[in-house]
ZAMARGU-737769 format. One record per residue (C-alpha): y, z, x. Coordinates in steps of 0.02 Angstrom, whole numbers, padded with zeros to 5 digits, always signed. Layout:
N
YZX ...
END
This chain:
956
+01916-01325+01197 +01752-01416+01207 +01625-01370+01338 +01628-01535+01429 +01816-01552+01433 +01849-01381+01504 +01838-01425+01688 +01899-01545+01818 +01837-01719+01781 +01860-01898+01829 +01923-01961+01664 +02056-02073+01587 +02158-02070+01431 +02095-02211+01321 +01984-02310+01430 +01923-02265+01601 +01926-02133+01731 +01933-02238+01880 +02025-02347+01762 +02158-02226+01788 +02169-02294+01961 +02097-02450+01899 +02259-02436+01820 +02343-02438+01986 +02319-02611+02051 +02313-02788+01992 +02306-02965+02065 +02412-03084+02164 +02557-03187+02104 +02622-03347+02180 +02781-03434+02129 +02864-03476+01967 +03039-03464+01897 +03078-03297+01818 +03063-03289+01629 +03198-03209+01523 +03160-03023+01512 +03161-02929+01348 +03323-02828+01357 +03327-02640+01347 +03339-02586+01164 +03514-02512+01188 +03578-02689+01215 +03574-02715+01026 +03611-02537+00970 +03760-02426+00936 +03662-02274+00997 +03713-02192+01160 +03567-02194+01283 +03533-02041+01389 +03664-02054+01527 +03549-01967+01652 +03438-02122+01658 +03481-02270+01771 +03425-02431+01688 +03410-02599+01772 +03330-02771+01770 +03279-02866+01926 +03316-03050+01948 +03133-03088+01912 +03146-03003+01743 +03060-02837+01779 +03147-02689+01699 +03157-02518+01780 +03221-02345+01734 +03251-02205+01859 +03302-02025+01825 +03326-01869+01928 +03240-01720+01849 +03194-01560+01942 +03064-01489+01822 +02943-01456+01900 +03028-01451+02069 +02963-01569+02201 +02863-01680+02083 +02879-01858+02018 +02808-01955+01870 +02784-02144+01882 +02741-02255+01735 +02709-02441+01747 +02702-02528+01580 +02634-02704+01562 +02658-02801+01401 +02483-02870+01421 +02355-02805+01302 +02206-02848+01197 +02311-02952+01076 +02339-03076+01218 +02154-03112+01248 +02068-03276+01210 +01908-03267+01110 +01805-03271+01270 +01915-03136+01349 +01893-02999+01220 +01890-02838+01321 +01959-02912+01481 +02131-02831+01464 +02043-02665+01474 +01922-02729+01606 +02071-02779+01712 +02143-02604+01698 +01979-02539+01772 +01982-02669+01910 +02152-02609+01968 +02054-02471+02054 +01939-02592+02142 +02050-02649+02285 +02204-02753+02318 +02283-02856+02456 +02343-02706+02556 +02224-02569+02498 +02037-02595+02516 +01923-02538+02376 +01846-02399+02479 +02018-02336+02534 +02099-02317+02364 +02027-02150+02311 +02052-02067+02479 +02232-02126+02488 +02275-02042+02325 +02174-01885+02355 +02257-01858+02524 +02422-01856+02428 +02352-01718+02319 +02321-01820+02162 +02177-01781+02046 +02098-01912+01935 +02136-01880+01753 +02283-01760+01763 +02379-01855+01898 +02309-02032+01898 +02273-02117+01735 +02288-02275+01634 +02253-02344+01463 +02248-02510+01373 +02289-02523+01189 +02316-02666+01069 +02497-02683+01121 +02517-02621+01300 +02436-02566+01462 +02510-02416+01551 +02473-02351+01724 +02517-02171+01764 +02546-02076+01926 +02600-01894+01930 +02647-01862+02111 +02633-01680+02168 +02760-01709+02306 +02932-01792+02297 +02945-01832+02482 +02990-02008+02532 +02816-02050+02597 +02726-01997+02436 +02849-02085+02320 +02839-02242+02427 +02650-02236+02417 +02660-02224+02227 +02780-02372+02216 +02670-02471+02335 +02519-02444+02222 +02617-02503+02070 +02671-02657+02166 +02490-02690+02211 +02445-02673+02028 +02582-02794+01981 +02530-02941+02087 +02408-02904+02226 +02240-02862+02148 +02093-02940+02239 +01977-02948+02088 +01824-02957+02198 +01668-03031+02114 +01555-02893+02180 +01670-02756+02118 +01682-02849+01953 +01493-02841+01931 +01488-02656+01975 +01626-02615+01852 +01542-02713+01713 +01415-02573+01694 +01554-02444+01685 +01639-02539+01544 +01476-02552+01448 +01446-02365+01475 +01618-02328+01405 +01583-02437+01254 +01423-02338+01220 +01514-02174+01237 +01655-02225+01120 +01543-02306+00990 +01538-02159+00870 +01517-02161+00681 +01699-02112+00663 +01755-02253+00778 +01654-02376+00673 +01731-02310+00513 +01905-02324+00588 +01873-02504+00638 +01809-02542+00463 +01969-02470+00392 +02078-02572+00510 +01981-02729+00463 +02004-02691+00280 +02190-02653+00280 +02234-02793+00402 +02109-02920+00336 +02142-03094+00406 +02255-03029+00544 +02228-03025+00731 +02229-02838+00765 +02056-02795+00697 +01983-02937+00799 +02052-02869+00963 +01998-02687+00986 +02041-02640+01167 +01861-02601+01215 +01819-02781+01173 +01658-02869+01127 +01499-02821+01220 +01435-02999+01221 +01595-03055+01306 +01592-02907+01427 +01411-02943+01477 +01444-03128+01507 +01626-03140+01563 +01661-03221+01730 +01780-03161+01863 +01878-03323+01841 +01919-03280+01659 +01980-03109+01716 +02090-03191+01846 +02156-03309+01712 +02208-03162+01605 +02289-03076+01755 +02392-03227+01806 +02445-03268+01629 +02497-03094+01574 +02542-02982+01722 +02717-03048+01748 +02884-02971+01795 +02968-03015+01630 +02829-02919+01539 +02839-02762+01647 +02936-02600+01652 +02932-02474+01795 +02985-02294+01762 +03015-02159+01893 +03067-01983+01842 +03069-01830+01952 +03146-01733+02093 +03212-01889+02180 +03375-01972+02227 +03392-02111+02097 +03496-02228+02205 +03369-02222+02346 +03222-02251+02228 +03313-02394+02143 +03342-02475+02312 +03158-02462+02355 +03108-02532+02185 +03220-02683+02217 +03151-02704+02392 +02969-02694+02338 +02973-02789+02174 +03108-02922+02194 +02983-03041+02274 +02856-03024+02133 +02845-03192+02048 +02732-03250+01909 +02588-03370+01936 +02566-03518+01820 +02635-03542+01646 +02673-03395+01534 +02538-03363+01405 +02612-03384+01231 +02615-03232+01121 +02480-03237+00989 +02528-03238+00807 +02473-03072+00729 +02442-03155+00562 +02515-03125+00391 +02481-02973+00284 +02382-03024+00132 +02498-03036-00018 +02398-02929-00138 +02372-02754-00074 +02310-02660-00227 +02125-02630-00251 +01980-02516-00208 +01857-02511-00062 +01711-02395-00028 +01618-02364+00135 +01457-02265+00144 +01463-02157+00300 +01331-02062+00398 +01439-01906+00412 +01438-01769+00282 +01626-01776+00255 +01725-01880+00132 +01892-01965+00161 +02010-02033+00027 +02165-02135+00065 +02305-02215-00034 +02393-02350+00067 +02552-02446+00025 +02571-02594+00142 +02715-02712+00179 +02739-02844+00315 +02797-02768+00478 +02982-02785+00511 +03062-02761+00681 +03223-02669+00642 +03353-02640+00779 +03366-02458+00829 +03538-02408+00767 +03622-02257+00690 +03599-02337+00520 +03413-02374+00540 +03381-02199+00607 +03471-02123+00460 +03366-02224+00339 +03207-02173+00427 +03259-01990+00435 +03295-01983+00249 +03131-02067+00205 +03034-01952+00321 +03112-01798+00243 +03048-01858+00076 +02873-01888+00145 +02874-01715+00226 +02913-01640+00057 +02769-01735-00022 +02656-01676+00119 +02707-01494+00089 +02672-01510-00096 +02498-01577-00061 +02472-01442+00069 +02510-01311-00061 +02380-01388-00174 +02257-01387-00031 +02272-01198-00016 +02234-01162-00198 +02065-01088-00246 +02017-01241-00349 +02075-01369-00221 +01982-01535-00202 +02055-01554-00026 +01997-01495+00143 +02148-01567+00233 +02290-01683+00182 +02407-01798+00274 +02559-01902+00227 +02648-02022+00344 +02734-02186+00378 +02664-02288+00521 +02694-02450+00613 +02515-02510+00596 +02476-02602+00758 +02638-02699+00739 +02548-02794+00601 +02606-02699+00447 +02713-02553+00393 +02612-02427+00296 +02644-02273+00191 +02484-02172+00184 +02426-02022+00085 +02254-01964+00139 +02139-01815+00126 +01976-01752+00195 +01875-01704+00043 +01708-01638-00011 +01613-01796-00063 +01580-01732-00238 +01766-01696-00264 +01830-01873-00248 +01884-01889-00430 +01988-01729-00434 +02061-01771-00263 +02108-01945-00322 +02193-01875-00477 +02289-01743-00380 +02351-01867-00249 +02399-01998-00377 +02491-01877-00490 +02585-01791-00349 +02643-01958-00282 +02699-02014-00455 +02786-01848-00483 +02894-01862-00329 +02937-02044-00361 +02980-02018-00544 +03067-01849-00540 +03122-01839-00360 +03138-01691-00244 +03229-01526-00260 +03383-01492-00156 +03302-01332-00095 +03158-01436-00026 +03279-01550+00063 +03373-01402+00136 +03212-01327+00201 +03163-01486+00292 +03337-01499+00367 +03325-01319+00427 +03158-01347+00510 +03206-01511+00593 +03370-01440+00655 +03281-01290+00730 +03162-01403+00826 +03305-01512+00889 +03407-01359+00940 +03260-01296+01042 +03242-01466+01125 +03428-01472+01164 +03425-01296+01238 +03284-01349+01353 +03363-01514+01404 +03386-01467+01587 +03205-01410+01606 +03111-01550+01519 +02953-01594+01617 +02966-01757+01711 +02800-01816+01642 +02862-01795+01463 +03022-01891+01498 +02927-02031+01584 +02807-02044+01437 +02952-02050+01315 +03037-02188+01414 +02876-02289+01411 +02855-02259+01224 +03036-02305+01188 +03010-02470+01278 +02854-02508+01178 +02935-02459+01013 +03103-02541+01054 +03190-02374+01029 +03338-02306+01125 +03300-02148+01223 +03443-02029+01185 +03470-01856+01257 +03412-01702+01160 +03593-01650+01135 +03637-01821+01064 +03481-01816+00956 +03538-01651+00881 +03716-01713+00854 +03652-01872+00772 +03540-01773+00654 +03680-01654+00608 +03794-01800+00565 +03657-01875+00456 +03610-01712+00370 +03787-01649+00338 +03800-01720+00163 +03620-01766+00130 +03572-01741-00052 +03412-01743-00152 +03473-01905-00231 +03479-01988-00060 +03300-01936-00027 +03244-01993-00200 +03316-02166-00169 +03230-02180+00000 +03061-02128-00071 +03071-02252-00215 +03109-02391-00091 +02964-02337+00020 +02839-02346-00123 +02914-02504-00201 +02776-02619-00139 +02617-02687-00213 +02478-02562-00209 +02412-02440-00175 +02251-02485-00089 +02123-02349-00124 +01994-02319+00010 +01849-02197-00007 +01734-02157+00138 +01588-02051+00081 +01405-02014+00117 +01374-02007-00071 +01417-02171-00155 +01486-02144-00331 +01387-02224-00471 +01471-02389-00505 +01558-02384-00337 +01725-02480-00340 +01722-02495-00530 +01702-02306-00547 +01850-02274-00433 +01958-02400-00526 +01913-02315-00689 +01956-02143-00620 +02121-02209-00554 +02168-02285-00723 +02124-02120-00806 +02235-02025-00686 +02380-02146-00713 +02369-02109-00899 +02395-01923-00871 +02576-01872-00906 +02668-01787-00764 +02811-01664-00764 +02947-01623-00640 +02924-01502-00497 +02977-01326-00545 +03097-01238-00430 +03035-01073-00360 +03124-00931-00272 +03109-00931-00083 +03007-00780-00028 +03080-00647+00084 +02994-00610+00250 +02930-00432+00224 +02878-00382+00400 +03043-00335+00481 +02997-00155+00523 +02839-00067+00577 +02908+00110+00593 +03002+00198+00732 +03005+00101+00894 +02876+00155+01020 +02925+00250+01176 +02888+00185+01351 +02773+00307+01441 +02747+00211+01602 +02820+00061+01692 +02804-00023+01861 +02830-00194+01939 +02731-00316+02044 +02881-00381+02141 +02800-00524+02235 +02736-00599+02073 +02891-00559+01969 +02790-00462+01840 +02836-00299+01751 +02697-00191+01677 +02738-00068+01537 +02635+00058+01438 +02693+00126+01270 +02654+00298+01201 +02535+00226+01070 +02427+00147+01206 +02493-00031+01190 +02519-00117+01358 +02647-00251+01398 +02662-00374+01543 +02823-00475+01562 +02868-00618+01677 +03043-00691+01651 +03053-00874+01707 +03168-01022+01697 +03032-01153+01700 +03078-01210+01523 +03247-01158+01456 +03233-01095+01278 +03044-01069+01284 +02959-00900+01263 +02770-00881+01253 +02694-00723+01179 +02514-00667+01174 +02431-00513+01101 +02253-00477+01159 +02158-00357+01048 +01991-00275+01084 +01861-00360+01193 +01820-00521+01102 +01642-00580+01112 +01592-00423+01206 +01628-00320+01049 +01505-00417+00944 +01328-00349+00929 +01196-00457+01009 +01131-00534+00849 +01171-00699+00768 +01358-00704+00742 +01364-00728+00554 +01546-00782+00539 +01614-00795+00716 +01628-00983+00690 +01757-00954+00553 +01895-00885+00665 +02007-01032+00614 +02017-00958+00437 +02103-00800+00499 +02284-00863+00504 +02276-00967+00342 +02210-00809+00258 +02388-00744+00266 +02454-00567+00262 +02437-00434+00129 +02621-00438+00084 +02642-00627+00089 +02528-00778+00082 +02516-00908+00219 +02617-01038+00123 +02747-00910+00069 +02764-00854+00249 +02816-01026+00308 +02938-01043+00163 +03016-00876+00208 +03030-00926+00391 +03111-01096+00366 +03225-01137+00511 +03135-01018+00629 +03051-01088+00784 +02894-00982+00781 +02708-01018+00783 +02543-00927+00778 +02365-00960+00833 +02210-00851+00831 +02057-00866+00943 +01932-00761+01036 +01838-00773+01199 +01738-00662+01315 +01892-00554+01350 +01980-00520+01185 +02035-00574+01013 +02200-00665+01042 +02355-00696+00938 +02475-00815+01022 +02643-00893+00981 +02781-01001+01053 +02963-00971+01010 +03142-00978+01073 +03248-00828+01127 +03345-00821+00964 +03186-00812+00858 +03086-00698+00971 +03108-00548+00855 +03029-00645+00713 +02890-00708+00825 +02845-00530+00876 +02850-00474+00695 +02731-00614+00645 +02605-00572+00781 +02614-00386+00746 +02592-00417+00559 +02432-00515+00588 +02371-00382+00709 +02398-00242+00583 +02399-00314+00406 +02295-00473+00386 +02238-00518+00211 +02074-00616+00239 +02104-00714+00078 +01938-00792+00026 +02009-00965-00007 +02051-00998+00175 +01873-00955+00225 +01795-01057+00084 +01897-01210+00131 +01848-01199+00315 +01666-01170+00267 +01665-01329+00164 +01740-01427+00307 +01609-01362+00429 +01467-01400+00309 +01527-01578+00292 +01565-01606+00476 +01400-01540+00543 +01297-01694+00508 +01157-01720+00633 +01161-01905+00592 +01332-01926+00672 +01309-01816+00826 +01330-01913+00987 +01269-01855+01156 +01441-01781+01191 +01443-01691+01023 +01272-01617+01054 +01316-01558+01229 +01479-01480+01171 +01393-01394+01026 +01235-01325+01107 +01267-01302+01292 +01370-01140+01279 +01222-01052+01199 +01093-01131+01314 +01192-01089+01471 +01200-00907+01415 +01010-00901+01404 +01011-00915+01215 +01125-00765+01186 +01173-00775+01000 +01354-00733+01040 +01375-00908+01112 +01253-01001+01001 +01310-01136+00881 +01277-01099+00697 +01172-01220+00595 +01197-01280+00416 +01098-01138+00341 +01195-01004+00435 +01363-01078+00389 +01317-01097+00206 +01248-00921+00189 +01403-00829+00252 +01524-00753+00126 +01710-00707+00140 +01654-00525+00150 +01547-00567+00301 +01696-00654+00380 +01807-00502+00361 +01669-00387+00424 +01650-00496+00579 +01830-00471+00638 +01918-00330+00546 +01840-00180+00637 +01890-00244+00807 +02063-00309+00761 +02110-00150+00667 +02057-00027+00802 +02048-00120+00967 +02168-00089+01111 +02316-00207+01121 +02387-00293+01275 +02546-00395+01248 +02600-00531+01371 +02770-00617+01370 +02826-00756+01487 +02974-00874+01485 +03160-00873+01447 +03173-00687+01409 +03243-00532+01491 +03135-00383+01530 +03245-00273+01422 +03227-00386+01270 +03039-00400+01295 +03020-00211+01301 +03138-00182+01154 +03054-00309+01040 +02879-00251+01087 +02930-00070+01057 +02990-00111+00880 +02831-00206+00834 +02670-00171+00928 +02740-00011+01003 +02775+00054+00827 +02595+00033+00767 +02475+00181+00753 +02395+00232+00917 +02278+00105+00997 +02186+00201+01134 +02088+00111+01267 +01907+00083+01221 +01760+00004+01310 +01655-00142+01246 +01496-00103+01152 +01395+00015+01262 +01228-00062+01216 +01279-00240+01253 +01155-00317+01376 +01210-00408+01531 +01241-00594+01518 +01120-00709+01607 +01113-00889+01663 +00951-00969+01598 +00794-00971+01703 +00766-01127+01807 +00678-01269+01716 +00521-01357+01773 +00556-01487+01639 +00730-01522+01568 +00782-01445+01403 +00791-01595+01286 +00890-01621+01126 +00895-01782+01026 +01030-01892+00953 +01007-02013+00809 +01140-02137+00861 +01114-02278+00985 +00946-02302+01070 +01033-02350+01233 +01135-02191+01252 +01079-02032+01340 +01151-01890+01444 +01094-01773+01581 +01160-01612+01657 +01111-01514+01812 +01176-01336+01831 +01150-01190+01951 +01204-01006+01943 +01342-00961+02069 +01414-00789+02024 +01573-00726+01943 +01758-00754+01981 +01827-00591+02049 +01692-00497+02144 +01705-00609+02299 +01863-00713+02302 +01822-00811+02459 +01655-00861+02382 +01751-00914+02227 +01865-01030+02325 +01723-01104+02427 +01615-01130+02272 +01754-01224+02183 +01782-01335+02334 +01595-01369+02346 +01587-01408+02160 +01728-01534+02173 +01646-01621+02322 +01482-01626+02225 +01568-01712+02078 +01663-01833+02188 +01502-01888+02276 +01413-01910+02109 +01559-02013+02045 +01563-02122+02200 +01378-02161+02189 +01330-02160+02005 +01491-02234+01938 +01580-02334+02071 +01430-02400+02168 +01301-02418+02031 +01407-02433+01872 +01283-02324+01778 +01407-02211+01688 +01583-02209+01623 +01647-02044+01689 +01543-01903+01761 +01606-01728+01728 +01585-01566+01820 +01656-01393+01842 +01629-01224+01919 +01633-01097+01776 +01654-00919+01841 +01661-00772+01722 +01809-00655+01734 +01724-00515+01637 +01535-00526+01657 +01479-00470+01831 +01375-00599+01922 +01387-00733+01787 +01446-00908+01829 +01380-01082+01858 +01420-01252+01930 +01368-01410+01840 +01379-01599+01841 +01352-01706+01686 +01345-01891+01649 +01312-02003+01500 +01207-02156+01540 +01058-02254+01474 +00887-02171+01453 +00819-02278+01596 +00951-02210+01716 +00917-02024+01685 +00792-02019+01827 +00918-02101+01942 +01047-01968+01896 +00928-01832+01958 +00885-01930+02116 +01069-01943+02160 +01115-01764+02119 +00967-01693+02214 +01006-01803+02364 +01187-01743+02360 +01142-01559+02358 +01014-01588+02496 +01149-01668+02603 +01271-01527+02565 +01142-01402+02623 +01096-01500+02779 +01256-01576+02848 +01435-01515+02852 +01555-01614+02742 +01678-01722+02837 +01849-01655+02880 +01931-01789+02773 +01819-01752+02623 +01855-01566+02639 +02041-01593+02660 +02051-01702+02504 +01957-01574+02398 +02065-01431+02461 +02225-01529+02437 +02185-01558+02254 +02166-01372+02222 +02319-01323+02324 +02430-01452+02239 +02359-01399+02071 +02407-01218+02103 +02582-01268+02156 +02606-01371+01998 +02531-01246+01877 +02635-01101+01943 +02790-01189+01877 +02726-01182+01698 +02739-01040+01575 +02570-01080+01500 +02489-01048+01669 +02561-00873+01683 +02526-00815+01506 +02336-00793+01528 +02365-00723+01703 +02474-00584+01630 +02338-00550+01505 +02206-00544+01641 +02292-00422+01758 +02308-00296+01616 +02120-00283+01601 +02067-00309+01782 +02186-00273+01927 +02077-00379+02042 +02165-00528+01966 +02324-00476+02058 +02236-00511+02223 +02171-00673+02150 +02348-00730+02109 +02411-00678+02279 +02274-00763+02379 +02224-00915+02277 +02327-01045+02370 +02286-00980+02542 +02107-00949+02490 +02079-01134+02459 +02166-01180+02621 +02051-01070+02726 +01886-01142+02660 +01789-01225+02800 +01651-01354+02805 +01534-01214+02855 +01585-01116+02700 +01541-01264+02590 +01374-01285+02676 +01338-01100+02656 +01375-01110+02469 +01257-01258+02452 +01120-01170+02551 +01138-01012+02445 +01157-01085+02271 +01124-01274+02266 +00936-01259+02291 +00801-01345+02187 +00717-01182+02137 +00879-01135+02045 +00908-01300+01954 +00929-01295+01765 +00919-01467+01684 +00970-01530+01513 +00955-01699+01428 +01008-01784+01269 +00892-01927+01225 +00887-02049+01080 +00755-02031+00947 +00711-02097+00776 +00758-02001+00620 +00575-01956+00595 +00556-01874+00766 +00723-01784+00776 +00708-01605+00831 +00758-01471+00708 +00933-01413+00744 
END
């Protein structure tokens, strides 16, 4: 997780943070006859839609879908989809679809601009997680995740969607203030990768509309657009017959449907319907070569086969055709993946897929991230593997493996049908509407797949693949910082040479056997006790392994497992961490008795996973499984804990990726902050410092193994299991795996490790430079505030104070002055280092506004020290935390790290018991005391990212 995305923030999904609320409202709508609504996709399908969903269409053409779902209990997800998007803009409106999404937060007929935020916060909603919106090329979606399912809260949510539909004020003053926010977002999103992606879209869809209508729009239009043109777009495109409202949650569907009809039946469109724009025709000749010189150090090679987009009704037949084709593409992807793991591979990563490309073309794509110098060998390998599968087909064993894996995933989904999260169902309903697909139940999805797969043969897959590639092409695209001599001509020559190379059929190989089924005699339990009020069982095995178990029914069929080993970053000596950055190579390095690729072949049909990471607490192996595969999941984790192979190829491949990705020329302000702030905020401690090019290049596979092996092989082990599991099964399976390992006695972190410090206050900000846009900069202000567990009431008050600080900064710097897109902030409190923690606020803006950022933040902290916060402000901040706790406690992934934490520090038990009430008891005087103690100028630490020329860039 990146530094800046690790905390609470006012942020949106694709476009804006307040846009998320901006997503909530829209403008008025007088009278016009209802237009014919696009019917639900099941109207022209033989598929059985999920019977738990109530579908309907109002007389004005607006569609709605309502579903009762009690996971999590007492919560509701609302989605409002508008078929109004950037494709519908006139030339002088480019960017106004997105602008309008922002303006939905700026006031409506019945909710004043300055009342909108408070209304939602009083209901316990948090911007970003609970309130969001995004505009794409083909839709605008507004999202509300309501923390309460009571009638008042649901009615408020529906009221806001109705305001969005037809009651937006679109005030000229608010329009001018939001203009700066839009331009700030454009600066933030204008990265080298975004430019390369747009170049690729423009190339593949040359002459079509999509590349001319990116959702962020045109800055010239945004700077000069009038409020009247925004109102024109609103009236022409926000219409009942182009809208779908979705409500899923712990509600009574009939009552919600009645309220939807009552609120939305009177919504009528204003003026004539805007005609749908022609997306343009795909150019007839799609073969050829294109090269783009990039500023990044990485290379990218793509083969693209394009055909005109075809809207196919969603039926059993069309799904079968797609399933068979996708199985073939998955097989091709696995073959390329195997090549990518060979010692002589030209690939860093590969990808194969079929996409509906902005509803403008249907594309089959084979792509790879490559070392720039390896483009010729990568081209040959990709070409020859594609020709091999088309000419000689697939093996039945490959087909059977894909069927096994897909069936396992569908079985897991069907088992968890009754505990699907409401947010996930609501998002799927919105997506199905956009894609014109029928939403079917997980059980029906499994049954449909089984009927398709029952007699599926390799010949069926071969036929589907040949049809998929039977189009003109491919188009070859190379993005590289090192242009090949001869450019396009050189690539064409290399492609012709590869096509002349004979190919042979794939050779069948025996499926490996999973070798880690036993680890010795099962370990004996030496101690056990329960924490009844938290539903947690703690167990200690004779070999020193500890286990914490929490059975839940939050998600039927889901079990999460975590093994914490050693002490993580605390085990490392305080010198430059030679290979700590290479942790991602640990799992691909495989096991001594079986390679990474062989492991996944051996475990076909098993729903298991594995991930490795480390933090301040421990080195962590983590997996997600289902009850029937839990034994295998435990075996996999125990095998990596006791018998990892550290194969050099996995390290070498990751090293090459890092070398190519770490280009200073493409680092934006966000990249620089994410990369360097962890080290800076730990006073330069090398254990948190980001490695540079030289350090990454100088490390060897031996260094990598030496960095991790001593701690993983000897460190104490704490296992945590949460989910759909019994205590007996958890103990039994842990006993036969981790409990059977050689003794792992408790040890302490390195005795000579120094304490961790927040940096000394700065008289002048610490400054780093970016080589991108001259109008983009960033600033951060941070203060030390102490750790998490030593004083819980201080912890709760500090978090409340930090949230109020961020909300005031957002209100002033973003909403009032339009100087930034989305400020971020958090209160980061260490769970392991005594006294270490900090609160910060951060914003990206223009260089000229950096001084204003400091003026505002320093005025805010001065006010917090001098005057008690208002009762309403305090209540809203507290409500967000309390509702957040209530929501998170119904998720397995919340409890997993908590189980881990209580095994190393029993103070966390009190934290879990008091956290909800702790937030509720914070007073205005507590917040003021926190500000007086910690938010003082003599403790400020400041950081900036400023633009510079290439000649004056600092050495990083």
